Structure formats: structure tokens, C-alpha cells
Backbone as CSV, one residue per row, in Angstrom:
resi,resn,N_x,N_y,N_z,CA_x,CA_y,CA_z,C_x,C_y,C_z
1,MET,-51.552,-54.741,-15.231,-51.232,-54.036,-14.002,-50.314,-52.861,-14.306
2,GLY,-50.520,-51.761,-13.600,-49.786,-50.548,-13.912,-48.567,-50.327,-13.043
3,ALA,-48.063,-49.084,-13.146,-46.848,-48.726,-12.418,-47.052,-48.798,-10.903
4,LEU,-48.282,-48.513,-10.445,-48.542,-48.543,-9.005,-48.396,-49.961,-8.448
5,TYR,-48.766,-50.936,-9.263,-48.620,-52.336,-8.850,-47.144,-52.666,-8.649
6,TRP,-46.327,-52.223,-9.590,-44.877,-52.424,-9.497,-44.314,-51.690,-8.281
7,LEU,-44.786,-50.456,-8.068,-44.325,-49.668,-6.928,-44.703,-50.342,-5.610
8,ALA,-45.895,-50.929,-5.575,-46.335,-51.633,-4.365,-45.391,-52.784,-4.036
9,GLY,-44.942,-53.485,-5.071,-44.000,-54.581,-4.857,-42.676,-54.102,-4.301
10,ILE,-42.197,-52.977,-4.831,-40.924,-52.425,-4.357,-41.046,-51.968,-2.902
11,ILE,-42.143,-51.274,-2.591,-42.338,-50.770,-1.228,-42.460,-51.924,-0.232
12,SER,-43.215,-52.953,-0.611,-43.367,-54.084,0.310,-42.048,-54.828,0.500
13,SER,-41.145,-54.699,-0.489,-39.814,-55.302,-0.327,-39.086,-54.681,0.856
14,GLY,-39.366,-53.381,1.093,-38.769,-52.714,2.246,-39.186,-53.371,3.550
15,CYS,-40.421,-53.911,3.581,-40.895,-54.598,4.783,-40.092,-55.864,5.052
16,VAL,-39.671,-56.514,3.971,-38.872,-57.729,4.134,-37.552,-57.393,4.813
17,PHE,-36.901,-56.319,4.345,-35.620,-55.914,4.938,-35.801,-55.518,6.400
18,ILE,-36.882,-54.788,6.696,-37.150,-54.401,8.084,-37.333,-55.645,8.946
19,SER,-38.082,-56.619,8.433,-38.337,-57.846,9.189,-37.058,-58.627,9.458
20,VAL,-36.171,-58.676,8.454,-34.911,-59.407,8.616,-34.029,-58.736,9.666
21,PHE,-33.880,-57.405,9.555,-33.066,-56.683,10.538,-33.691,-56.765,11.931
22,LEU,-35.020,-56.725,11.986,-35.708,-56.833,13.274,-35.467,-58.208,13.891
23,HIS,-35.441,-59.233,13.058,-35.183,-60.586,13.565,-33.795,-60.670,14.201
24,ILE,-32.813,-60.079,13.538,-31.447,-60.070,14.084,-31.421,-59.319,15.413
25,PHE,-32.111,-58.171,15.454,-32.171,-57.345,16.660,-32.824,-58.107,17.809
26,ILE,-33.969,-58.747,17.521,-34.695,-59.487,18.556,-33.864,-60.654,19.081
27,CYS,-33.297,-61.427,18.160,-32.489,-62.588,18.576,-31.336,-62.159,19.477
28,THR,-30.728,-61.021,19.137,-29.574,-60.547,19.904,-29.953,-60.224,21.342
29,TYR,-31.002,-59.387,21.523,-31.297,-58.973,22.897,-32.052,-60.040,23.686
30,VAL,-32.824,-60.869,23.002,-33.524,-61.943,23.709,-32.529,-62.955,24.270
31,LYS,-31.488,-63.248,23.500,-30.480,-64.206,23.969,-29.568,-63.585,25.025
32,LYS,-29.150,-62.331,24.798,-28.271,-61.680,25.770,-28.973,-61.465,27.105
33,SER,-30.254,-61.150,27.051,-30.994,-60.866,28.286,-31.377,-62.137,29.039
34,GLY,-31.360,-63.265,28.349,-31.764,-64.515,28.978,-33.250,-64.798,28.864
35,ILE,-34.011,-63.899,28.214,-35.451,-64.114,28.077,-35.745,-65.422,27.350
36,TYR,-34.884,-65.763,26.394,-35.125,-66.970,25.600,-35.186,-68.227,26.470
37,LEU,-34.590,-68.158,27.662,-34.649,-69.302,28.573,-36.066,-69.530,29.090
38,LEU,-36.866,-68.455,29.086,-38.248,-68.547,29.537,-39.227,-68.618,28.380
39,ASP,-38.968,-67.815,27.350,-39.962,-67.658,26.291,-39.288,-67.166,25.017
40,ASP,-39.624,-67.788,23.885,-39.057,-67.353,22.607,-40.143,-66.853,21.652
41,SER,-41.276,-66.410,22.216,-42.407,-66.009,21.377,-42.094,-64.796,20.509
42,LEU,-41.245,-63.876,20.990,-40.893,-62.718,20.166,-40.176,-63.158,18.894
43,ILE,-39.273,-64.112,19.031,-38.540,-64.618,17.871,-39.491,-65.323,16.916
44,VAL,-40.362,-66.175,17.454,-41.304,-66.929,16.620,-42.277,-65.990,15.917
45,THR,-42.790,-64.996,16.653,-43.730,-64.040,16.066,-43.104,-63.295,14.904
46,ASN,-41.860,-62.851,15.076,-41.215,-62.126,13.991,-40.895,-63.044,12.812
47,LEU,-40.576,-64.306,13.085,-40.349,-65.260,11.996,-41.617,-65.444,11.169
48,ILE,-42.760,-65.552,11.843,-44.040,-65.674,11.138,-44.288,-64.435,10.294
49,SER,-44.067,-63.269,10.898,-44.256,-62.009,10.184,-43.345,-61.924,8.966
50,THR,-42.077,-62.286,9.143,-41.117,-62.234,8.041,-41.527,-63.169,6.915
51,PHE,-41.989,-64.361,7.263,-42.432,-65.317,6.245,-43.619,-64.766,5.465
52,LEU,-44.618,-64.226,6.175,-45.813,-63.704,5.514,-45.476,-62.553,4.578
53,VAL,-44.661,-61.624,5.066,-44.306,-60.460,4.251,-43.483,-60.880,3.038
54,THR,-42.556,-61.804,3.236,-41.717,-62.264,2.128,-42.546,-62.985,1.071
55,ALA,-43.453,-63.867,1.511,-44.314,-64.587,0.570,-45.207,-63.617,-0.192
56,PHE,-45.751,-62.637,0.522,-46.618,-61.630,-0.089,-45.861,-60.821,-1.138
57,THR,-44.673,-60.350,-0.786,-43.869,-59.543,-1.705,-43.425,-60.356,-2.916
58,THR,-43.030,-61.595,-2.684,-42.607,-62.464,-3.783,-43.741,-62.676,-4.776
59,ALA,-44.948,-62.895,-4.259,-46.104,-63.094,-5.134,-46.373,-61.855,-5.982
60,ILE,-46.267,-60.684,-5.368,-46.490,-59.442,-6.109,-45.478,-59.300,-7.238
61,LEU,-44.209,-59.529,-6.926,-43.152,-59.330,-7.917,-43.200,-60.387,-9.020
62,ILE,-43.573,-61.624,-8.678,-43.644,-62.681,-9.689,-44.785,-62.430,-10.670
63,PHE,-45.930,-61.995,-10.132,-47.104,-61.823,-10.975,-47.352,-60.362,-11.348
64,LYS,-46.293,-59.574,-11.359,-46.453,-58.141,-11.628,-46.957,-57.854,-13.038
65,THR,-46.728,-58.789,-13.972,-47.162,-58.570,-15.350,-48.542,-59.154,-15.618
66,SER,-49.143,-59.767,-14.596,-50.453,-60.389,-14.791,-51.531,-59.336,-15.008
67,ASN,-52.475,-59.645,-15.889,-53.592,-58.733,-16.129,-54.846,-59.171,-15.375
68,ASN,-54.708,-60.157,-14.531,-55.841,-60.671,-13.772,-56.050,-59.826,-12.521
69,ILE,-57.111,-59.046,-12.514,-57.397,-58.152,-11.387,-57.681,-58.956,-10.115
70,ASN,-58.172,-60.186,-10.291,-58.454,-61.019,-9.118,-57.195,-61.276,-8.297
71,HIS,-56.042,-61.346,-8.985,-54.781,-61.522,-8.266,-54.577,-60.379,-7.278
72,THR,-54.781,-59.166,-7.776,-54.567,-57.997,-6.929,-55.567,-57.954,-5.783
73,ALA,-56.799,-58.373,-6.031,-57.810,-58.402,-4.970,-57.381,-59.353,-3.851
74,VAL,-56.796,-60.481,-4.244,-56.297,-61.435,-3.251,-55.147,-60.819,-2.468
75,TYR,-54.239,-60.121,-3.176,-53.095,-59.491,-2.513,-53.547,-58.447,-1.506
76,ILE,-54.588,-57.702,-1.868,-55.101,-56.675,-0.959,-55.629,-57.326,0.321
77,SER,-56.339,-58.437,0.172,-56.875,-59.147,1.341,-55.751,-59.674,2.228
78,ILE,-54.735,-60.268,1.593,-53.593,-60.785,2.357,-52.868,-59.648,3.062
79,CYS,-52.685,-58.546,2.339,-51.993,-57.386,2.901,-52.747,-56.846,4.113
80,ALA,-54.078,-56.809,4.013,-54.897,-56.319,5.128,-54.720,-57.209,6.357
81,PHE,-54.665,-58.520,6.138,-54.467,-59.460,7.250,-53.115,-59.234,7.919
82,ILE,-52.062,-59.107,7.097,-50.722,-58.908,7.653,-50.646,-57.576,8.396
83,CYS,-51.289,-56.541,7.834,-51.322,-55.225,8.499,-51.934,-55.345,9.886
84,PHE,-53.067,-56.042,9.967,-53.741,-56.213,11.258,-52.829,-56.943,12.240
85,PHE,-52.189,-58.003,11.772,-51.286,-58.796,12.600,-50.154,-57.928,13.148
86,GLU,-49.539,-57.135,12.253,-48.396,-56.311,12.655,-48.829,-55.163,13.568
87,PHE,-49.971,-54.550,13.274,-50.475,-53.471,14.128,-50.782,-53.998,15.529
88,TYR,-51.401,-55.158,15.608,-51.777,-55.731,16.902,-50.542,-55.997,17.760
89,ILE,-49.559,-56.678,17.175,-48.330,-56.982,17.910,-47.591,-55.692,18.255
90,GLY,-47.495,-54.790,17.286,-46.761,-53.540,17.482,-47.335,-52.679,18.589
91,LEU,-48.660,-52.533,18.613,-49.297,-51.706,19.641,-49.082,-52.287,21.035
92,ARG,-49.185,-53.607,21.153,-48.994,-54.252,22.463,-47.575,-54.047,22.982
93,LEU,-46.599,-54.198,22.103,-45.206,-54.105,22.541,-44.747,-52.662,22.710
94,ALA,-45.181,-51.782,21.818,-44.672,-50.407,21.827,-45.244,-49.579,22.973
95,PHE,-46.520,-49.776,23.281,-47.170,-48.899,24.251,-47.405,-49.549,25.609
96,ASN,-47.211,-50.841,25.688,-47.345,-51.493,26.994,-46.468,-52.739,27.052
97,PRO,-45.149,-52.539,27.022,-44.246,-53.697,27.057,-44.396,-54.528,28.325
98,ALA,-44.969,-53.917,29.370,-45.163,-54.649,30.629,-46.091,-55.841,30.446
99,ILE,-47.000,-55.755,29.458,-47.906,-56.879,29.203,-47.111,-58.116,28.816
100,TYR,-46.117,-57.910,27.933,-45.294,-59.050,27.517,-44.467,-59.567,28.692
101,LEU,-43.824,-58.654,29.409,-42.976,-59.075,30.522,-43.791,-59.765,31.610
102,SER,-45.008,-59.287,31.829,-45.862,-59.905,32.850,-46.258,-61.324,32.460
103,SER,-46.338,-61.569,31.149,-46.713,-62.914,30.693,-45.652,-63.949,31.058
104,LEU,-44.451,-63.479,31.370,-43.378,-64.399,31.748,-43.560,-64.958,33.157
105,GLN,-44.432,-64.306,33.948,-44.600,-64.735,35.341,-45.105,-66.176,35.438
106,ALA,-46.092,-66.512,34.592,-46.644,-67.868,34.634,-45.573,-68.902,34.290
107,ILE,-44.746,-68.575,33.299,-43.661,-69.484,32.911,-42.659,-69.597,34.054
108,TRP,-42.408,-68.468,34.707,-41.463,-68.437,35.832,-41.916,-69.381,36.944
109,LYS,-43.201,-69.287,37.292,-43.730,-70.107,38.390,-43.667,-71.595,38.063
110,LEU,-43.908,-71.929,36.800,-43.889,-73.334,36.396,-42.480,-73.916,36.392
111,ASN,-41.488,-73.028,36.302,-40.102,-73.495,36.189,-39.229,-72.994,37.331
112,ILE,-39.857,-72.727,38.481,-39.169,-72.070,39.585,-37.938,-72.839,40.058
113,GLU,-37.937,-74.153,39.908,-36.802,-74.955,40.378,-35.828,-75.305,39.248
114,SER,-36.022,-74.711,38.082,-35.224,-75.103,36.917,-33.880,-74.380,36.868
115,ASN,-32.979,-74.931,36.076,-31.669,-74.301,35.869,-31.802,-72.979,35.128
116,GLU,-32.846,-72.877,34.276,-33.052,-71.643,33.522,-33.305,-70.463,34.457
117,ILE,-34.143,-70.688,35.468,-34.430,-69.626,36.438,-33.166,-69.264,37.208
118,ASP,-32.412,-70.268,37.602,-31.152,-70.014,38.317,-30.194,-69.192,37.461
119,THR,-30.153,-69.495,36.176,-29.265,-68.767,35.259,-29.636,-67.293,35.195
120,ILE,-30.936,-67.012,35.093,-31.397,-65.622,35.024,-31.127,-64.898,36.335
121,GLN,-31.404,-65.551,37.459,-31.177,-64.921,38.763,-29.693,-64.640,38.987
122,ASN,-28.852,-65.536,38.559,-27.406,-65.311,38.698,-26.926,-64.200,37.770
123,LYS,-27.525,-64.125,36.591,-27.121,-63.110,35.614,-27.401,-61.704,36.137
124,TYR,-28.589,-61.518,36.725,-29.001,-60.188,37.177,-28.831,-59.978,38.680
125,LYS,-28.346,-60.990,39.371,-28.227,-60.917,40.833,-29.574,-60.550,41.448
126,CYS,-30.614,-61.227,40.968,-31.976,-60.941,41.410,-32.609,-62.205,41.973
127,CYS,-33.745,-62.021,42.658,-34.460,-63.161,43.214,-35.960,-62.960,43.032
128,GLY,-36.674,-64.050,42.749,-38.109,-63.954,42.561,-38.457,-63.263,41.259
129,PHE,-39.752,-63.205,40.957,-40.165,-62.527,39.724,-40.618,-61.112,40.046
130,TYR,-41.837,-60.965,40.583,-42.296,-59.628,40.977,-41.741,-59.220,42.339
131,LYS,-41.629,-60.195,43.214,-41.160,-59.909,44.568,-40.018,-60.851,44.913
132,ILE,-39.105,-60.326,45.705,-37.960,-61.143,46.110,-38.421,-62.354,46.902
133,ASN,-39.507,-62.193,47.672,-39.993,-63.310,48.483,-40.917,-64.243,47.704
134,ASP,-40.872,-64.154,46.354,-41.529,-65.187,45.548,-40.913,-66.542,45.869
135,ILE,-39.674,-66.492,46.315,-39.022,-67.693,46.838,-38.575,-67.369,48.254
136,SER,-38.203,-68.363,49.001,-37.768,-68.145,50.383,-36.546,-67.241,50.412
137,SER,-36.556,-66.280,51.312,-35.421,-65.358,51.406,-34.127,-66.095,51.732
138,ASP,-34.263,-67.260,52.387,-33.070,-68.051,52.716,-32.395,-68.607,51.459
139,ASP,-33.185,-68.708,50.376,-32.659,-69.276,49.142,-32.012,-68.224,48.253
140,CYS,-32.112,-66.961,48.622,-31.547,-65.896,47.794,-30.138,-65.565,48.287
141,PRO,-29.135,-65.830,47.471,-27.751,-65.669,47.927,-27.198,-64.257,47.771
142,PHE,-27.997,-63.348,47.199,-27.465,-62.021,46.881,-27.848,-60.996,47.948
143,LYS,-26.968,-60.042,48.166,-27.247,-58.965,49.107,-28.004,-57.854,48.387
144,LYS,-29.078,-57.369,49.001,-29.910,-56.308,48.451,-30.308,-56.581,46.994
145,PRO,-30.906,-57.722,46.729,-31.285,-58.043,45.349,-32.554,-57.309,44.926
146,ASN,-32.717,-57.112,43.632,-33.971,-56.629,43.067,-34.807,-57.833,42.658
147,SER,-36.074,-57.577,42.355,-36.869,-58.635,41.740,-36.374,-58.811,40.308
148,CYS,-36.533,-59.998,39.772,-36.032,-60.259,38.421,-36.869,-59.534,37.370
149,TYR,-38.156,-59.291,37.668,-38.980,-58.505,36.741,-38.372,-57.121,36.567
150,PHE,-38.005,-56.492,37.665,-37.403,-55.156,37.613,-36.101,-55.189,36.823
151,ALA,-35.284,-56.199,37.071,-33.982,-56.295,36.409,-34.132,-56.528,34.909
152,ILE,-35.049,-57.422,34.536,-35.260,-57.716,33.112,-35.854,-56.513,32.403
153,ASN,-36.827,-55.864,33.051,-37.459,-54.685,32.448,-36.437,-53.574,32.227
154,LYS,-35.556,-53.385,33.185,-34.517,-52.360,33.059,-33.579,-52.679,31.901
155,ASN,-33.329,-53.951,31.675,-32.382,-54.378,30.647,-32.977,-54.369,29.243
156,VAL,-34.239,-54.783,29.109,-34.796,-54.955,27.759,-36.074,-54.159,27.500
157,GLY,-36.562,-53.416,28.489,-37.813,-52.685,28.312,-37.816,-51.787,27.091
158,SER,-36.764,-50.981,26.921,-36.690,-50.062,25.781,-36.543,-50.821,24.464
159,LYS,-35.889,-51.972,24.502,-35.713,-52.779,23.287,-37.040,-53.384,22.845
160,ILE,-37.877,-53.746,23.811,-39.198,-54.274,23.477,-40.046,-53.183,22.832
161,VAL,-39.937,-51.956,23.342,-40.646,-50.825,22.737,-40.173,-50.619,21.301
162,THR,-38.860,-50.681,21.083,-38.308,-50.541,19.733,-38.838,-51.636,18.817
163,THR,-38.946,-52.842,19.340,-39.507,-53.952,18.568,-40.935,-53.640,18.142
164,GLY,-41.735,-53.142,19.083,-43.114,-52.786,18.771,-43.207,-51.698,17.720
165,LEU,-42.366,-50.676,17.834,-42.371,-49.586,16.853,-41.974,-50.095,15.470
166,SER,-41.079,-51.069,15.425,-40.668,-51.651,14.139,-41.824,-52.407,13.494
167,PHE,-42.590,-53.127,14.313,-43.780,-53.798,13.786,-44.775,-52.770,13.246
168,LEU,-44.951,-51.667,13.959,-45.875,-50.624,13.514,-45.398,-49.987,12.214
169,LEU,-44.085,-49.776,12.086,-43.534,-49.227,10.846,-43.811,-50.170,9.683
170,ASN,-43.601,-51.445,9.903,-43.891,-52.438,8.868,-45.364,-52.398,8.470
171,ALA,-46.238,-52.306,9.470,-47.673,-52.271,9.203,-48.041,-51.037,8.390
172,LEU,-47.421,-49.899,8.709,-47.701,-48.661,7.981,-47.266,-48.778,6.525
173,ILE,-46.087,-49.355,6.306,-45.595,-49.534,4.937,-46.518,-50.472,4.164
174,LEU,-46.963,-51.540,4.815,-47.875,-52.474,4.158,-49.219,-51.821,3.860
175,LEU,-49.654,-50.921,4.738,-50.900,-50.196,4.502,-50.781,-49.340,3.246
176,ILE,-49.623,-48.691,3.075,-49.374,-47.910,1.854,-49.420,-48.830,0.638
177,THR,-48.835,-50.022,0.778,-48.867,-51.006,-0.307,-50.302,-51.358,-0.683
178,ALA,-51.142,-51.588,0.329,-52.541,-51.936,0.076,-53.265,-50.805,-0.643
179,ILE,-52.994,-49.568,-0.237,-53.629,-48.408,-0.875,-53.227,-48.324,-2.342
180,LEU,-51.945,-48.540,-2.624,-51.473,-48.512,-4.009,-52.143,-49.604,-4.835
181,LEU,-52.320,-50.775,-4.244,-52.968,-51.871,-4.963,-54.435,-51.559,-5.243
182,VAL,-55.108,-50.939,-4.274,-56.507,-50.552,-4.474,-56.615,-49.549,-5.615
183,ILE,-55.726,-48.561,-5.619,-55.731,-47.556,-6.687,-55.462,-48.215,-8.031
184,ASP,-54.533,-49.172,-8.048,-54.193,-49.855,-9.293,-55.378,-50.657,-9.813
185,VAL,-56.100,-51.329,-8.903,-57.291,-52.079,-9.306,-58.333,-51.136,-9.891
186,SER,-58.525,-49.992,-9.234,-59.511,-49.023,-9.701,-59.169,-48.509,-11.092
187,SER,-57.888,-48.197,-11.291,-57.468,-47.678,-12.594,-57.526,-48.761,-13.666
188,SER,-57.270,-50.019,-13.282,-57.327,-51.123,-14.240,-58.761,-51.430,-14.633
189,ASP,-59.699,-51.067,-13.775,-61.113,-51.341,-14.029,-61.779,-50.196,-14.775
190,THR,-60.967,-49.229,-15.200,-61.474,-48.088,-15.941,-60.994,-48.187,-17.388
191,ASN,-61.889,-48.049,-18.337,-61.504,-48.140,-19.744,-60.601,-46.993,-20.135
192,GLN,-59.840,-47.193,-21.199,-58.902,-46.174,-21.646,-59.613,-44.898,-22.078
193,ASP,-60.875,-45.016,-22.513,-61.604,-43.810,-22.921,-62.189,-43.057,-21.739
194,GLY,-61.958,-43.566,-20.538,-62.414,-42.858,-19.339,-63.712,-43.378,-18.787
195,SER,-64.389,-44.294,-19.494,-65.637,-44.839,-18.992,-65.358,-45.929,-17.977
196,ILE,-66.285,-46.133,-17.057,-66.115,-47.132,-16.006,-66.644,-48.481,-16.480
197,ASN,-65.838,-49.509,-16.305,-66.254,-50.864,-16.649,-67.018,-51.456,-15.471
198,LEU,-68.338,-51.668,-15.646,-69.179,-52.152,-14.559,-69.260,-53.667,-14.521
199,ASN,-68.655,-54.333,-15.468,-68.704,-55.795,-15.516,-67.708,-56.403,-14.556
């Protein structure tokens, strides 16, 4: 394996650092906003992403001296899968964070009488999810309350977009890694005299 293989390992290491910092960022705003009381999927998704990227990068760095081209072919396939995963999550969060926030409505309805819902409503001085009359107006103790969807979106909407952009950045870096690995495989499959090895 050549210098590009080594470079791919170094570049993918950057994805690990991004994932770790993103995890800290997500945990901070998800807990402060109270979203974690309803749903912790953002935290779990980033943990999965961090694990995949870390395992992928570790494998590259451990086997960087291997002359087995099949190793690199496997890495390219894994990298492509992780890229797709990160692009999918990133696009959903970055360009339409309302999709994620709207998914909380079903959880809200299932837990309408729970302490978690009361905690969120007290935190934001809001009532209901999309509409204040999602619950009886007699049950809302606040004067001129907003819907909780509006309050949560105002508090974390931009942070969710930032989360999505971070996933997209990771995917872009991994895509560069995959390209470097493809180039390295191509160069490794070429004889030193310049002839192409067709075997």
C-alpha cells in the first residue's frame, strides 16, 4: 500500500474527532433543551456513526502496511456505506430539521400525561405540541403560551441544522478517503514498469 493509503487513514482520523466533538455538542443541547425526555435518537445515531468511523479508521491504520489489495477493496465498500449513512442523516437534519421535530409529535401524544411532558411545558412555559389546545385550555397554567413545537424549534432549530451540516462534513471527508483508497488500489494494481496487471 502506498502513501495515499496512509493519507486516507490520517484524513479519516479527522472524522473521528469531528464525531467526538459532535457527540459532545449533541448531548449538551439535547439535554439542555429537554428533547432527551422525549427522544434520544440524535445521540444514538451519532454514537453509531462515531463507532463506525472509529472502527473503519482503526482498521486502515492497523493494516496500513498490508499488501493485500482485497483489504482496501473492503475498506472502500465500508467507507461507501458510512458515507451514505452520514449523507442521509445530514441532509435530513441540515435542510429540513422540521422533519425531526415533527417526529416528536407521536411520542408527545403517547406520553401526554407523563412527568416528562410537564417538565418540558414548564421549562418553555408552553402548552400542547403543535397547538395549545392539544390539551384542554383549562389545563394550561401559563398566560399567552406558545405551542411547545414552536418553543423547542426556536431553542434548538439552528443547532439541529448545525448537527446535519457536521454529518455532511464527515461524509465529505469520508468520500475523499474513499477516492484516495480507489486511487491507491489502482496504482497498486499497476506494475512498476507501467504495464497494467490484469490478473
